[in-house]
C-alpha positions as CSV (number, residue, x, y, z in Angstrom):
1,M,15.1,-11.5,21.0
2,E,11.5,-10.1,21.0
3,L,9.9,-7.1,19.8
4,Q,9.6,-5.5,23.2
5,D,13.4,-5.7,23.6
6,F,13.7,-2.7,21.2
7,D,11.0,-0.4,23.0
8,Y,11.7,2.9,24.7
9,H,9.6,5.8,25.9
10,L,9.3,8.9,24.0
11,P,7.3,12.0,24.9
12,P,5.4,13.2,21.7
13,E,6.6,16.6,22.0
14,L,10.1,15.4,21.3
15,V,9.1,14.2,17.7
16,A,10.4,17.1,15.5
17,Q,7.6,18.5,13.2
18,Y,9.8,20.9,11.3
19,P,13.5,20.6,10.4
20,S,16.0,22.9,12.5
21,R,16.4,26.3,11.0
22,R,20.0,25.6,9.6
23,R,20.5,22.1,8.5
24,A,23.9,22.0,10.5
25,D,22.5,23.4,13.7
26,S,21.4,19.8,14.6
27,R,22.7,18.1,18.0
28,M,24.6,15.0,17.9
29,L,24.9,12.2,20.6
30,V,28.2,10.6,20.1
31,V,28.6,6.9,21.2
32,R,31.7,5.3,21.8
33,R,31.2,1.4,21.6
34,N,34.5,0.4,23.0
35,E,34.2,2.5,25.9
36,R,30.7,2.3,26.4
37,R,30.1,5.9,27.1
38,F,28.6,8.8,25.0
39,E,28.6,12.5,25.0
40,D,26.6,15.4,23.8
41,A,28.0,17.3,20.9
42,L,26.8,19.2,17.9
43,F,26.8,18.1,14.2
44,R,28.9,20.9,13.1
45,D,31.6,19.2,15.3
46,L,31.5,16.1,13.1
47,P,35.0,16.8,11.5
48,Q,36.7,16.8,14.7
49,F,35.3,13.2,15.3
50,L,36.6,11.7,11.9
51,A,40.1,11.3,11.0
52,S,42.1,11.8,7.5
53,G,41.6,8.6,5.5
54,D,38.1,7.8,6.8
55,V,35.6,7.3,4.0
56,L,32.3,8.7,4.3
57,A,29.9,6.7,2.5
58,L,26.4,8.7,1.2
59,N,23.0,7.4,-0.1
60,N,22.8,10.0,-3.1
61,S,19.1,8.9,-3.6
62,R,16.7,11.4,-4.4
63,V,13.2,11.7,-2.8
64,V,10.4,11.7,-5.3
65,P,7.2,13.6,-4.4
66,A,5.5,10.2,-4.0
67,R,2.2,11.0,-2.3
68,L,-0.8,11.3,-4.9
69,F,-4.2,12.3,-4.1
70,G,-6.8,11.4,-6.5
71,R,-10.2,9.5,-7.2
72,R,-11.5,6.0,-8.1
73,L,-13.1,5.7,-11.3
74,G,-15.4,3.1,-12.3
75,V,-18.8,1.7,-13.7
76,R,-21.6,-0.1,-12.1
77,S,-24.8,-1.9,-13.3
78,Q,-28.2,-1.0,-11.9
79,P,-31.5,-2.2,-12.9
80,V,-34.2,0.3,-14.1
81,G,-37.8,-0.5,-14.1
82,K,-39.8,-3.5,-15.3
83,R,-37.5,-4.2,-18.6
84,N,-34.3,-4.5,-16.3
85,L,-32.5,-2.1,-18.2
86,K,-29.0,-1.2,-17.0
87,R,-27.5,2.3,-17.0
88,N,-23.7,3.2,-16.4
89,E,-23.1,5.3,-13.4
90,H,-19.8,7.0,-13.1
91,L,-18.3,6.6,-9.7
92,S,-15.7,8.3,-8.1
93,A,-14.3,8.5,-4.4
94,T,-11.3,10.1,-2.6
95,I,-8.0,8.3,-2.9
96,E,-4.5,8.4,-1.7
97,A,-1.7,6.7,-3.0
98,L,2.1,6.5,-1.7
99,L,4.4,5.0,-4.4
100,V,6.9,2.9,-2.8
101,R,8.8,1.0,-5.4
102,Q,9.4,1.6,-9.1
103,L,8.9,-2.0,-11.2
104,D,9.4,-0.1,-14.7
105,E,8.9,3.3,-16.3
106,R,5.1,3.0,-16.1
107,T,4.6,0.4,-13.2
108,W,5.0,1.2,-9.4
109,E,4.0,-0.7,-6.3
110,A,1.7,1.7,-4.1
111,L,0.2,1.8,-0.7
112,V,-3.3,2.9,-1.4
113,R,-6.0,4.1,1.2
114,P,-8.5,3.0,1.6
115,G,-6.9,-0.2,0.3
116,R,-9.6,-2.6,1.0
117,K,-12.1,-1.0,-1.3
118,V,-9.4,-0.8,-4.5
119,G,-9.7,-4.0,-6.5
120,L,-8.0,-5.3,-9.5
121,G,-8.7,-3.6,-12.7
122,E,-10.0,-0.4,-11.0
123,R,-9.0,2.7,-12.7
124,L,-7.6,5.7,-10.6
125,S,-7.1,9.0,-11.6
126,F,-4.6,11.6,-9.8
127,G,-4.0,15.4,-10.3
128,R,-5.8,18.6,-11.7
129,R,-9.7,18.3,-10.8
130,A,-9.1,14.5,-9.8
131,A,-8.8,15.1,-6.1
132,Q,-12.2,17.3,-5.6
133,G,-12.7,17.4,-1.6
134,I,-9.0,17.8,-1.2
135,A,-8.0,21.6,-1.2
136,T,-7.6,23.0,-4.6
137,A,-4.3,24.2,-4.3
138,R,-3.3,20.5,-3.7
139,A,-4.6,19.1,-6.9
140,Q,-2.6,21.1,-9.4
141,G,-0.8,19.9,-12.5
142,P,-1.7,17.3,-15.1
143,V,-4.1,14.2,-14.4
144,L,-2.2,11.0,-14.3
145,E,-4.4,7.8,-14.8
146,A,-3.6,4.4,-13.6
147,Q,-5.2,0.8,-13.4
148,V,-4.5,-1.4,-10.6
149,V,-2.8,-4.6,-12.1
150,G,-1.7,-6.3,-8.7
151,R,-2.6,-6.7,-5.2
152,G,-0.5,-7.5,-2.0
153,E,-0.8,-7.5,1.6
154,F,-1.6,-4.1,4.0
155,G,-3.0,-2.2,1.2
156,L,-0.2,-2.7,-1.3
157,R,-1.3,-2.4,-5.0
158,T,0.6,-2.6,-8.2
159,L,-0.3,0.5,-10.4
160,R,0.1,0.6,-14.2
161,F,0.1,4.2,-15.4
162,A,-1.4,5.2,-18.8
163,E,0.7,5.8,-22.0
164,G,1.1,9.2,-23.5
165,R,2.3,11.2,-20.5
166,S,6.0,10.9,-18.5
167,V,5.1,9.5,-15.2
168,A,8.2,10.9,-13.5
169,R,7.5,14.5,-14.7
170,A,3.7,14.3,-13.8
171,V,4.4,13.0,-10.6
172,E,7.1,15.8,-9.7
173,K,4.0,18.4,-10.7
174,I,1.4,16.8,-9.1
175,G,2.9,14.7,-6.2
176,H,3.3,15.7,-2.6
177,V,6.3,15.3,-0.4
178,P,5.9,12.0,1.5
179,L,6.4,12.9,5.0
180,P,6.1,10.2,7.7
181,P,3.0,9.9,9.7
182,Y,4.6,10.9,12.8
183,I,5.0,14.5,11.5
184,R,1.6,15.6,12.0
185,R,1.3,18.3,9.2
186,E,0.5,18.7,5.7
187,D,3.6,19.0,3.6
188,E,4.7,22.6,2.7
189,K,6.8,24.1,-0.2
190,S,9.7,24.3,2.1
191,D,9.9,20.4,2.4
192,R,10.6,20.1,-1.2
193,L,14.1,21.4,-0.4
194,R,14.6,20.3,3.4
195,Y,13.2,16.9,2.8
196,Q,16.3,16.0,0.5
197,T,20.0,15.8,1.0
198,V,22.0,18.6,-0.5
199,Y,23.9,15.8,-2.4
200,A,20.8,13.8,-3.7
201,R,21.1,13.1,-7.4
202,R,19.3,9.8,-8.6
203,P,15.5,9.9,-8.0
204,G,13.7,7.1,-6.6
205,S,13.2,7.3,-2.9
206,V,9.8,7.7,-1.4
207,A,11.4,8.5,2.0
208,A,14.4,10.6,2.8
209,P,17.7,8.9,3.9
210,T,17.2,11.2,7.0
211,A,20.8,11.0,8.3
212,G,22.3,12.9,5.4
213,L,19.8,16.0,5.9
214,H,22.1,17.5,8.4
215,F,24.9,18.0,5.9
216,T,25.6,21.2,3.9
217,K,28.0,21.7,1.0
218,A,30.3,23.7,3.7
219,M,30.4,20.6,5.7
220,L,31.3,18.4,3.1
221,A,34.0,20.8,2.0
222,A,35.5,21.1,5.6
223,L,35.5,17.0,5.8
224,E,37.3,17.1,2.5
225,R,40.0,19.7,3.8
226,R,40.4,17.4,6.9
227,G,41.3,14.3,4.4
228,V,38.0,12.6,4.9
229,E,36.8,10.8,1.7
230,R,33.5,10.8,0.3
231,A,31.9,7.6,-1.4
232,E,28.4,7.5,-2.9
233,I,26.0,4.7,-3.3
234,T,22.4,4.5,-4.1
235,L,19.6,2.7,-2.2
236,H,16.1,3.9,-3.1
237,V,14.1,4.0,0.1
238,G,10.9,2.3,0.1
239,L,8.8,0.0,2.2
240,G,11.5,-2.1,3.3
241,T,13.1,0.7,5.3
242,F,9.9,1.8,7.2
243,Q,7.5,-1.2,7.1
244,P,6.6,-2.2,10.6
245,V,7.4,-5.7,12.0
246,H,4.5,-8.1,11.9
247,A,6.0,-11.4,12.6
248,A,5.8,-12.9,16.2
249,A,9.4,-13.9,15.9
250,L,11.9,-11.4,14.8
251,G,13.7,-14.0,12.6
252,A,10.7,-14.5,10.7
253,H,9.9,-11.0,9.6
254,R,10.9,-10.3,5.8
255,L,11.8,-6.8,4.3
256,H,10.2,-5.6,1.2
257,P,13.0,-5.3,-1.6
258,E,14.6,-2.1,-2.2
259,M,16.8,-1.4,-5.3
260,F,20.4,-0.3,-4.9
261,H,23.0,0.8,-7.4
262,V,26.8,0.8,-6.7
263,E,29.2,2.5,-9.2
264,R,32.8,1.2,-10.0
265,A,34.6,4.1,-8.7
266,A,32.9,3.8,-5.4
267,A,33.6,0.0,-5.3
268,A,37.2,0.5,-5.8
269,Q,37.5,3.3,-3.4
270,L,35.5,1.2,-0.5
271,N,37.7,-1.7,-1.2
272,Q,40.9,0.2,-1.1
273,A,39.9,1.7,2.5
274,L,39.0,-1.9,3.6
275,T,42.3,-3.1,2.4
276,E,44.2,-0.4,4.1
277,G,42.3,-0.7,7.3
278,R,40.5,2.5,7.0
279,R,37.4,3.3,8.5
280,V,34.1,3.3,6.4
281,I,31.5,5.8,8.2
282,A,28.2,5.0,6.9
283,V,25.5,7.9,6.8
284,G,22.3,6.5,7.5
285,T,20.7,2.8,7.8
286,T,20.2,2.7,4.4
287,T,23.9,2.9,3.5
288,V,24.7,0.2,6.2
289,R,22.2,-2.2,4.5
290,T,23.4,-1.6,1.1
291,L,27.0,-2.0,1.7
292,E,26.8,-5.0,3.9
293,H,24.5,-6.7,1.5
294,V,26.9,-6.3,-1.3
295,A,29.8,-7.5,1.0
296,A,27.8,-10.6,2.3
297,E,27.1,-11.8,-1.4
298,N,30.8,-11.0,-2.4
299,G,33.0,-12.4,0.4
300,G,33.7,-9.2,2.1
301,R,34.1,-7.1,-1.0
302,I,32.0,-4.4,-2.7
303,V,31.3,-5.0,-6.3
304,A,29.7,-2.6,-8.5
305,G,26.3,-3.4,-9.9
306,T,22.4,-2.9,-9.5
307,G,20.3,-5.1,-7.4
308,E,17.8,-5.6,-4.5
309,T,18.2,-6.0,-1.1
310,R,16.1,-7.4,1.7
311,L,18.7,-7.4,4.5
312,F,17.3,-7.4,7.9
313,I,20.1,-6.6,10.4
314,L,19.6,-7.7,14.1
315,P,22.0,-7.9,17.0
316,G,24.5,-10.6,16.2
317,F,25.0,-9.8,12.8
318,R,28.7,-9.8,11.5
319,F,29.6,-6.4,10.0
320,R,32.1,-6.8,7.2
321,V,32.3,-3.0,5.9
322,V,31.2,-0.4,8.3
323,G,33.2,0.9,11.1
324,G,31.1,3.9,12.0
325,L,27.5,5.2,11.6
326,L,26.0,8.4,11.5
327,T,22.0,8.0,11.9
328,N,18.9,9.7,13.3
329,F,17.0,8.4,16.2
330,H,14.5,5.8,15.2
331,L,10.9,4.8,16.2
332,P,10.4,2.0,19.1
333,Q,10.3,-1.4,17.8
334,S,11.5,-0.7,14.2
335,T,13.9,-2.4,12.2
336,L,16.3,0.6,12.1
337,L,16.5,0.5,15.8
338,M,17.2,-3.1,15.6
339,L,20.0,-2.5,13.3
340,V,21.7,0.4,15.2
341,A,21.6,-1.9,18.1
342,A,23.3,-4.6,16.4
343,F,26.1,-2.1,15.4
344,A,26.3,-1.2,19.0
345,E,25.5,-3.3,22.2
346,R,21.5,-3.1,22.5
347,E,21.7,-2.1,26.1
348,L,24.2,0.8,25.2
349,I,22.1,2.2,22.6
350,L,18.9,2.2,24.8
351,K,20.9,3.8,27.5
352,A,21.8,6.5,24.8
353,Y,18.1,6.9,23.9
354,E,17.1,7.4,27.4
355,H,19.9,10.0,27.6
356,A,18.7,11.7,24.6
357,V,15.1,11.9,25.9
358,R,16.3,13.4,29.1
359,E,18.6,15.9,27.3
360,R,15.5,16.8,25.0
361,Y,16.9,15.7,21.9
362,R,14.6,16.2,18.7
363,F,13.6,12.4,17.2
364,Y,12.9,11.1,13.9
365,S,13.5,12.3,10.4
366,Y,13.6,16.1,11.0
367,G,15.3,15.6,14.6
368,D,19.0,15.3,15.6
369,C,21.4,12.5,15.0
370,M,23.6,10.2,16.7
371,L,27.4,9.2,15.8
372,I,28.4,5.7,16.6
373,L,32.1,4.9,16.5
C-alpha cells in the first residue's frame, strides 16, 4: 500500500476549532465491521452499543502545557577598530519550543522553531519577559532556562533545563496548551480544561488522547451501571502519535518512541477479559498501540510494567487484544488513519469518512467520534 491509499477530501470548514458546548454532545458514527455498514448516532447513546462484561480501556495520561515561548540567548565576537578588540553582544530572538518527550526530570526532547538556527550549546530562556514581542499576557510566570544538548531531524532538539527550579511546576505556569496546528487560533483559558479528559491523572502528554474528550463523569457512571468495566493504562502522547509519514514506502516509516505504563490491576483485569472471551473496547489509538505492543511482546498477554513503543499498525496487522475501538476522525495520510483502516477494512473506513463528510460531522481533536465494533 502507498500513502495516497489513505487520502480523502475534507472541506476545511469541517475541522472543529472549538469543542462542543458539552462533552457528550458529540455525534458518533457507528461502524459494524462484520456487517460492513455504519449508522449515525450520538455519543450519549454509547451505553446501548456496549454490553455487560465489556472492558473499556482508557488512556489516563494528562496533557502538560508543553508549548513554550521564549528567546535565544548567546554571545558573538566582533572586531572593533584597529586593535581588533572584541566585545560581547547579547543576542536574543523569539523562539518556540514544543516539549514532545521527557527523558529525565530535567531533560526533554522538543520541536524548536525556527529549528535550523538553534545549534548545540545554545541557551534558551522561557517565561516572564523572555518572550518580548509575544503578547505580555502570554509570557507570565517564572523564567525557565535550558541549554541545547542534542540535535535531531525536523527541528528536534534535546533541551537540558537549568537546576534550581522545578521544571514541571514552571511549565505548568508559563506553558501553553499545545493545540494542534489545524486549530487555527491561540489557546484560551478554557482549553486547559477541555483539552483534557475527565479521567486524566498521569502528566506527560503533549497532545490529548482525543477520543476520551467526549466522556463525562456521568457517562462513566452510566457505563458502570450497565456492567461495563473500566481499565486504565497510560501512554504519554508524543511525536510518535502525530509525526507525518516521510518514507516513500510505508513499511520503512519509523515512529518516534512513546512511553507507556500498565499497572498490575489493569493487566489482570484485561487478561481475565481475554481469557473469558469478553470484548476489550479501546478508547483511542494510543490505547490500541499500548495494548497491542504489550501483547505482541508477551505472547498475547498483558504484562504490567513501563516501557516504550514504536508500534506502527498498518492493514494486515493481527490484533490480539482490541475487539472494539472508539476514536475521533483523523487526518488524511496519517498513521492514525492507517491504524483505524487496519482495525476495519480500509475501503469500509474510507466510505465511512465520505459519509461523515456528507453529513457534516466535525473532524479532528475537538470534533465528533467513531465507534467501530
